[in-house]
N, C-alpha and C positions, 0 to 999 in steps of 0.2 A: 504494500500500500504506500502511495506517495502522498505528498501534501495536496496535490491536485485532486486526489480522490476523497479528500475530507469534505464533509457537508459545508455548504456555503456559510452556514451560521456558526461554524466552529473554527476560530482562528488557530493557526498552527501553534502559537505560543500556548494556548489553552490545551490543545491536544498533547503537546509535549509535557505540560504540567500534569495532566491526568496520567500519562505514562509514568512520570516521576513518582506520583502518589501511589500508583499501583506497585511500583518497584519498592519504594521506601517502606510502605506499610506491609506489603507482602513479605519482604525480607525481614522486617522488624518483627513480625509475628512468628516467623520461622525461628529467629533467635530466642524469642520469648518461649516458644515451644521447647526448644533445647534446654532452656533454663528450668522449665517446669518438669520435664521428663527425665532430665539428667543425661540425655543423649549427648555424646561427644564430650562428656565431662572431663575426659583426659586432657582436653585442650582448653578447659576453663581455668585461666590462670589467676583470676581475681574473683572474690566472693560477689554474689549478686548484690546489686545496689539496694540500699534500704528503701528507697522510693520505689513504689510499684509501677507497673506498666500504666495503670489507669490514673496514677498521680501525675504522670508525665504527659500523657496523651493530650489533654485539653490545650496546654500551652503550645505544644508542637503543632497542633492543627490550626490554632490562631495564627501562628507565625507563617505557616505554609499557605493558608487561605487569604489572609489579609495583608501579607507583606510580599511573599514570593510571587504569587499569582499576579497581582497588579503590576509588579516590577517587570515580569516577563511580558505581559500584555503591552506595557508602555514601550518596551524595547522594540516590539514589533510595530506598534502604531507609529513610532518615530522613525521607522525604517532602519534601525540600527542592528537588528538581529531577526532571525526567522524569516528573512526575505531573500530573494535572489533565486539562484538556480535550483530547480526542483530535484536535481541529482548532481552530485559532485563525484569526480573520479577518485580512484584509489589514492593517488598522490595527494590531492587536496584533503582527502579524508584523514590521511596520516598527518599531514601538516596541521590540520585542525586539532587532532588529538594531542600532538606535541605542544602546540600553542596553548591549548587549554590547560594542560598539565603544568607547564612552566609558568603560565600566567596565573594560575590558581595559587601556586607556590609563592609567587612574588606579592600578589595582592593580599593573600591571607597573612603572610608574614608582617607586612606593613600594618595592617589593621589589627592583627592579634598581638604582636610583640610591641609595637610602637604606640598603639592607641589603647587597646583594651586592657593591657597589663600595666599601663602607667598607674602608679599608686593613687594618684588624684582622680583617675577616671574609672578604676576597676569597679567601684560600687555605683558611681554616677551613671555609667553606661550599662550597668547590670551584668557584667561578665561574671560576677560572683555567683549569680543564679546558676550558670552552667557549671561552675566549679563546686556547687553544692552537691553534685553527683560525683561518683568515683569512676566514671567511664566503664561501668560493668553492667549496664542495661542498654541494649542497642538503641532503642528508641530515644534515649536521652541525647543522641547526637544533635537534635534540634530543640532541646530543652534550653531555651535562652530568653533573655529579655528581647524586646523588639529591636533596640539599637544594636545589640550584640548580633542578633540574627541577620540584620541588614549588612553589617560590616563584615561578618565572618562567614556567612553562607551566600547571601545574595550577590554582594560585590565580587567575591572571588570566582563566582560562576559567570555572571553577566558581563563584567568588564573584559575579561579575556575573550568571551564569546563575541563581543562587539568588535574586538580587534581582529580576530580570525575571520569574521564575516566581512570586514573591510578589505581583506586581502584575497577574498574569493573562496574561502572555506565555509563550511556550515550551510550557508544559503538557506533554502527551505527544504533541505534533504531530511525527510522524516527519519530515515534509518540512522543517520549521523546523530541527530538530536536524541532519538530514543536510546541509542547506545550510550552516549555520554551521560545523560541524566541517570540511567540505570546503573552504570558503573560507578558514578559519583555517589548514588544512594547506597550501594553496597559498601563502598569504602568507608563512608561516614558511620554507617551502622556497625560494621565490623570493628572499627577502631574503638567504638564505645560499648562493645558487647561483652568484654571480659574474656573473649576467646582469643587464642593465639595459635593459628594452624601451623606455625613454623617451629613449635617447641620440640617435637620429636626429631625433625630434620636437623635442628641446631645441634643436637647431640651426636650427629653422625660423624664418622671419621672422613667421610667423603667431602672434599672441598666444594664440589658442585652442589651437594645437598645443603651445606651450610650457606652457600651463596643464595640458593633459592629460599632457605629459611629466613634470611635477613630481608629478602624482598617481600615476603608474605607475612612478616611479623607485625603484630599490633602493639609491640612494646613501647614504641616511641611516644604514642599518644597517652598510653598508660603512665609513662614516666612524667609526661607533662601534667597530668591530673594529680599525681602524687607529689611532685616537686614544685610545680608551678612556673619555674623559670627556665625550662628547657623545651626543646622541640616544639616550636610554635607553628611550624607548617610542614615539617618532615613527617614521614610515616608511610603507611600503606598507600601505594599509588602516587606518591608525591615524587617530584624531581629531586627533592632534598637539597636544592641549591642554596637557598637562603640560610638555613640553619647550619649548613656546612661552611659557607663563606664567613658568617658571623660567629662561628664556633659556639652556637647555642644548641647544637644537636646533643641529645641526652648522653651519648657515649663520648663526647668531646669535652663536656663541662668539667667533669672530675679531674682529668689530667691537666686541664688549663688551670684549675684552682690549685692543684698541687704544685705546679710550676710557680704560680704567683706567690704562694706561701713560702716556697723554697727561696725565691728571690728576695722576699721581705726578710727572711731569717738571715740570709747572707749579707744583706745590706746593714 
């Protein structure tokens, strides 16, 4: 099905949002089922969050319906995204994926590390609401204040999308948009689920297995929720550029601090 096959009354942005909601809440319910049944418990690395699924759901829905949906519709109405070619080729598909991945990393790092985690703004912008969870219940990925949700979810998705759309990727290709929002939904839910599907591979003697384990691990965001000052945008599906460059990646902070203390002692 292409965007041209959509009913005239259904804008592409709304159709993509509906796909995103199906993916987000379908995958979220799957993780909830895992929590309740104990399936895949060998991969559950953090205890289930004290807040329940239904404690979190209302705020998540308000954010998605009253902030994300209007923002996506506005982007289409202004001609910034969800417009253009009905089908894009493989090269532009890949260019778009890379652009969205890197762009998400950049925008999220700026909004998350430099704005939301500023001591004077943490409570004012409500990022403390999200940190009241322990990233161990998948649906809490979008449990945020309105300002936090806009800066950390909407902007890192739409701003890179507008850029890749301007260079000819994305367009009104329904497959491209469906894939990107579904993959993004899984990534956010997985990082907040308390599961880490790389744990067994990480213990392997095989270097390739350990490499794969690092790519599919959810530890980075778990460390962010437990320590607060690490891994602002790196993690599952991220390009990890910003946290690596600024040395705020969870596995780089401790060595950096040890070097700093050693230098202070020597001085």
